[in-house]
C-alpha positions in Angstrom: 99.0 94.9 53.9 99.8 96.3 57.4 98.3 96.5 60.8 99.0 96.3 64.5 99.0 93.3 66.7 97.4 93.1 70.2 100.8 94.1 71.7 101.2 97.1 69.5 103.7 95.5 67.1 103.6 96.6 63.5 102.7 93.7 61.2 102.7 93.7 57.4 103.7 91.7 54.4 104.8 92.2 50.8 105.4 90.2 47.7 108.9 90.3 46.1 108.9 91.1 42.4 110.8 89.4 39.6 113.0 92.5 39.1 114.6 91.7 42.4 115.5 88.1 41.5 119.0 87.3 42.6 119.5 90.2 45.0 120.3 89.5 48.6 117.2 89.7 50.7 118.4 92.5 52.9 119.4 94.6 49.9 116.1 94.0 48.1 114.1 94.9 51.2 116.1 98.1 51.8 115.3 99.2 48.2 111.6 98.4 48.6 111.3 99.9 52.1 113.5 103.0 52.2 111.9 104.1 55.5 114.0 101.3 57.1 117.8 101.2 57.2 119.5 98.1 55.9 121.1 97.7 59.3 117.7 97.6 60.9 116.5 95.0 58.4 119.5 92.8 59.0 118.8 93.0 62.8 115.2 92.0 62.3 116.2 89.1 60.1 118.6 87.9 62.8 115.9 88.2 65.4 113.4 86.2 63.3 111.1 89.1 62.9 111.1 88.8 59.1 110.0 85.5 57.4 109.9 84.4 53.8 106.9 82.2 52.9 106.4 81.7 56.6 110.0 80.4 57.2 113.0 82.2 58.7 115.5 83.7 56.3 118.9 85.2 56.4 120.2 88.5 55.1 122.1 86.9 52.3 119.1 84.7 51.2 118.7 85.3 47.4 115.4 86.6 46.2 113.6 84.3 43.8 110.6 86.6 43.0 107.1 86.0 44.0 107.8 85.0 47.6 105.8 86.6 50.5 107.9 88.4 53.1 106.1 89.0 56.4 107.2 91.5 59.1 106.5 91.4 62.8 108.3 94.5 64.1 108.6 95.7 67.7 106.3 98.4 68.9 107.9 101.9 69.1 108.7 103.2 72.6 106.0 105.5 74.0 106.6 109.2 74.3 107.3 110.7 77.7 106.4 114.3 76.5 103.6 116.0 78.4 100.5 117.0 76.6 99.7 120.8 76.7 96.7 122.8 75.6 98.5 125.0 73.0 96.5 126.3 70.0 97.2 124.6 66.7 96.4 125.7 63.2 95.3 122.5 61.6 95.2 122.6 57.8 94.0 119.0 57.3 93.5 115.9 59.3 92.1 112.4 59.0 92.7 109.1 60.7 96.2 108.9 59.1 97.6 112.4 58.9 97.6 115.8 60.6 98.9 118.8 58.6 99.6 122.0 60.6 100.6 125.5 59.8 103.5 126.1 62.3 103.7 129.7 63.6 106.9 131.6 64.1 108.5 131.1 67.5 107.1 127.6 68.1 109.8 124.9 68.7 108.9 121.6 67.0 109.9 119.2 69.7 111.5 119.3 73.2 115.2 119.5 73.4 118.0 120.6 75.7 116.7 123.3 78.0 113.1 123.1 76.7 110.7 120.4 77.9 107.4 122.3 77.4 105.6 124.6 75.0 106.5 122.8 71.8 104.5 121.6 68.8 104.9 118.1 70.1 103.3 119.0 73.4 100.5 120.6 71.5 100.0 117.6 69.2 99.7 115.2 72.2 96.8 117.3 73.6 95.1 117.5 70.2 95.6 113.8 69.5 96.6 111.7 72.6 97.1 108.6 70.5 100.3 110.1 69.1 101.9 109.3 72.5 102.5 105.8 71.2 104.6 107.0 68.2 108.2 108.1 68.1 108.4 111.9 68.4 104.5 111.8 68.4 104.5 111.1 64.7 106.6 114.1 63.6 108.6 113.1 60.6 110.3 116.3 59.7 110.9 119.6 61.4 111.1 123.4 60.9 113.4 125.7 62.8 111.8 127.7 65.7 111.7 130.9 63.7 110.6 129.3 60.4 106.8 129.4 59.7 104.8 127.1 57.5 103.4 123.7 56.6 104.4 120.5 58.4 102.9 116.9 58.3 102.5 114.5 61.2 101.6 110.8 61.0 98.9 109.4 63.2 99.9 105.7 62.8 103.2 103.9 62.8 102.6 102.6 59.2 101.9 106.2 58.0 105.1 107.5 59.9 107.3 104.9 58.2 105.7 105.6 54.8 106.3 109.4 55.1 109.9 108.8 56.2 110.2 106.7 53.0 108.8 109.5 50.9 111.3 111.9 52.4 114.2 109.6 51.8 113.2 109.0 48.2 112.5 112.7 47.6 108.9 111.8 46.7 107.7 114.4 49.3 108.0 117.8 47.7 108.9 120.8 49.9 109.0 124.4 48.8 109.9 127.4 50.8 110.0 131.2 50.4 113.1 133.0 51.5 113.9 136.7 51.6 117.6 137.2 51.1 120.2 140.0 51.0 121.5 140.8 47.6 120.6 139.9 44.0 121.2 136.2 43.2 120.7 134.9 39.6 117.1 134.5 38.4 117.4 130.8 38.9 120.0 128.6 40.4 121.0 125.2 41.9 123.1 124.8 45.0 124.5 121.2 45.1 126.9 121.4 48.1 127.4 118.9 51.0 126.5 120.1 54.5 128.2 119.1 57.8 128.5 120.4 61.3 130.8 123.4 61.6 133.9 122.1 63.4 134.5 125.5 65.2 130.9 126.4 66.0 129.0 123.3 67.0 125.6 125.0 66.8 126.1 125.9 63.1 126.2 123.9 59.9 128.5 124.6 57.0 129.3 123.6 53.4 132.4 121.4 53.5 133.9 118.3 51.8 132.8 115.1 53.5 129.4 116.5 54.5 126.1 114.9 53.6 124.9 115.5 50.1 122.5 118.5 49.8 120.8 120.2 46.9 118.5 123.2 46.8 117.0 124.8 43.6 115.8 128.4 43.7 114.1 130.9 41.5 113.7 134.7 42.2 110.1 135.7 42.6 110.7 139.4 43.1 113.5 142.0 43.3 113.1 144.3 46.2 115.9 146.9 46.0 118.9 145.4 47.8 116.9 142.3 48.6 115.3 139.4 46.7 112.4 137.1 47.4 113.1 133.5 46.4 111.2 130.3 46.0 113.4 127.4 47.1 112.8 123.7 46.5 114.6 121.1 48.6 115.9 117.9 47.2 117.3 116.8 50.6 116.6 117.7 54.2 119.7 118.8 56.0 119.7 120.9 59.1 119.5 124.6 58.2 119.9 123.6 54.6 118.4 126.7 52.9 120.1 129.1 55.4 123.5 127.4 54.8 123.2 127.2 51.1 122.1 130.7 50.5 124.8 132.1 52.8 127.4 129.9 51.0 126.4 131.7 47.7 126.8 135.1 49.4 123.1 135.8 49.8 122.2 135.2 53.5 118.6 135.2 54.7 117.3 138.5 56.0 117.5 138.5 59.8 119.5 135.3 60.1 122.2 136.2 62.6 123.7 132.7 62.6 124.6 132.8 58.9 125.4 136.4 58.1 122.0 138.0 57.7 121.9 139.9 61.0 122.7 143.2 59.4 119.2 143.2 58.0 117.5 142.4 61.3 115.8 145.8 61.2 113.7 144.4 58.3 112.7 141.2 60.1 113.8 140.1 63.5 114.3 136.4 62.5 115.4 134.5 59.5 113.0 135.2 56.7 112.0 131.7 55.8 108.6 130.2 55.2 107.6 126.6 54.3 104.9 127.4 51.8 104.1 124.2 50.1 104.1 120.4 50.9 103.3 117.7 48.3 103.0 114.1 49.4 101.2 110.8 48.7 98.7 109.8 51.3 100.2 106.8 53.1 97.0 104.8 53.2 95.2 105.7 50.0 98.1 106.6 47.7 96.3 109.8 46.7 98.5 112.8 45.7 98.0 115.7 48.1 99.3 119.3 48.1 99.1 121.7 51.0 99.9 125.4 50.9 99.8 128.0 53.7 100.1 131.8 53.6 103.2 133.7 54.8 103.4 134.7 58.4 102.1 138.3 59.0 105.6 139.7 59.9 107.0 138.4 56.6 104.1 139.9 54.7 104.7 143.3 56.4 108.5 143.1 55.7 107.9 142.5 52.0 105.3 145.2 51.8 107.8 147.7 53.4 110.5 146.8 51.0 108.1 147.2 48.0 107.3 150.7 49.2 110.9 151.6 49.9 110.3 152.1 53.6 112.1 149.0 54.7 115.5 149.4 52.9 
C-alpha cells in the first residue's frame, strides 16, 4: 500500500516474508525494493523514517517474518525546468504512466549548454504535475539521435517501481540497429563499459567497468551492412553503440564510435528503440509498446535494399 501525505511525502508499508527470516533489515529491504539503494535505506532507518510494527528499528535488526515495515519518505525536490509547448507523440497514457515515441533530434532532458527544447520541457507542458517529480518522471533515456519508445512515470510510486523494474531487468527493451559489416546471425556481447579515460565524452569496453550485456540477432543482410535487433540486459550509456563497435560492427552514421564512414547512408547513428515491455506499476498488468522506425531510417534501409545506398 502506498500514497502521499499532505506534505507530499511518500508513505507505504509492506509485510516481511518468512523467506527473509534472519536477514539484516537493511539487506532484506534492499532485496525487496531494488528501486532504493541500500545506503538510502540505511539513512532512512537512522532518521526514523522506517518503522517495524510501528517502532523504530536499526539497519542490523534481524527480520523475523510477518512484521509490517512502514515508510515515510521525504518528498522529492521539485523540478526547476521550464514547461514548453513542444509537440509530443503520446503512445499511451493514464494516471500513472505516459509512453512517448521520441523523435530523432530531441534531447531527453536539459544538460550542459541546453536548458530548453527537450523532452522534459515538453512533458511539463503536457502534464504540469510532473514538476513535483525528479527529472519530471523520466526513468530512462535515449540519445538525442536515437528514436523510439520511452516511458515516463506520473507519480513518485510509479517512478520508483519503474526504476526497480529497470534494475531487476524486468523491463524489456529492444532496439533495431543498422551496422557496418556482417556480424554472426546471433550473438551475445557481455563486456563491461566505462568512461573512456582519454576521451571523456565517449564510453568504452574495459576491465573495471560496469557489467553490460547485449543480445543481438540479424534481421536482414543489406550488402555491406546488416540490420539487427538488439535486446538490452543492462542500461549503460551508449551501450549498443559501444558493444557493436567493440565487435567491429559500428552503427551506420555513428561518428563517435567508428561509423562515420557510412554517414552518407544516414546522418546520425542508426538506432531505434522499437519495443518496451513492462509491468504497470499500479495494476501489475504486463504491457508492451512498439513504435515504427523513424522515416529517415526507413528510407536508408529501402535504399540499401535497392542497392542505391551502398
